[in-house]
N, C-alpha and C positions, 0 to 999 in steps of 0.2 A: 692647586694644578701647578705644574712647572711653568716658568715665566716664557719658555719658548713654545710652550703648548697652548697659546691662547690666540684667538682671532683678532687681527689687527685691520686697520682701514687700508684699503688699496692704495691710497695715496703714499703710503711708506712702504710699499712692495719694491723688493730689489729689482733692478732692471739691468741686471749684469749677466743674464742667461742662467743664473742658478734656479734650481727647480724647487718650487713651493707648493704647498697646498691652497686651493683657492675654493671659496664656496661660490657656486654658480646661482644666479637669482632663479626663483621659480618663473616659468613661463608657461604659455599655451602647450608647449612640448613636454612638459612635466614639472615635477616638484624641484625645489632646490636640491642640490647635490654638491659633492667634493670631487674635485678633480686635481691632478698633478699637472702644473703648468710652469712655464718660463717665458721670460720676455725675450722676443727675437727683434733685431734692429732691422730687419728687413733683408731678404735674399731672392733668389730666383723663385722662391715658393710664394712669396707675397710681401707686402708692405710691413712695417714695424707693428707688432701686435703681441698680445699674450697667445701663446700656442700650448697645445698639449699634443703629444704624439704617444705617451706611454699608455693611455688608458685605451686606446684603439690602435693596436699594432698595424703599422703599415699606412696609417692614416694621419695626416696632420690636421688637427681641429684648430681653428683660429676663433678667439673669443673677443668681441668688442668689448671696450673698457666698461661699458654700460651693463654688460652681462655678469660681471663679476662683483660680488659683494664685499668680500674681505679675504684676507690671506693669512697664513701662519707658516713659520719655518717648517721643514721637514722634521718631524720627531725623531728621536733616537730610536734605534731598534729596541724593541721589548718584546721579548718572546712570548710573555703572556698575552699580549694583546696586539695581534698581527691584523689590524683592520684601520681604515680611515677613521678619523673622528667624525662626529655627527656634523651636518651642515649647520652653519650659524643661522638662527631663524628670527634673530631680531629685526626690528622694523627701521631703526635709525641708525646709520653707520656711526654717528657721532658717538654713541654708546660704547664703541669699540675702544677708543683712546682715552676715555674719561673715567 
């Protein structure tokens, strides 16, 4: 697996507004899944938080820090595989960096 295409602990996620892939923790609303998100420093739409607007056009989704399990950089375009990677299903986030 390419070094850029691996899941990482959210503590190391960039908070510069760049878009990244995140694994959303499973909840009573459904299983864990992958979304495209970015860090927002806060504006007229809300306080600083992880946000997603690309997966639900016309709607900004805000994620609490505890809702996100891990992240990875956006993979480079690969015409043979045009889908999100599978959500990370590990139990302990410490596994990600070790």
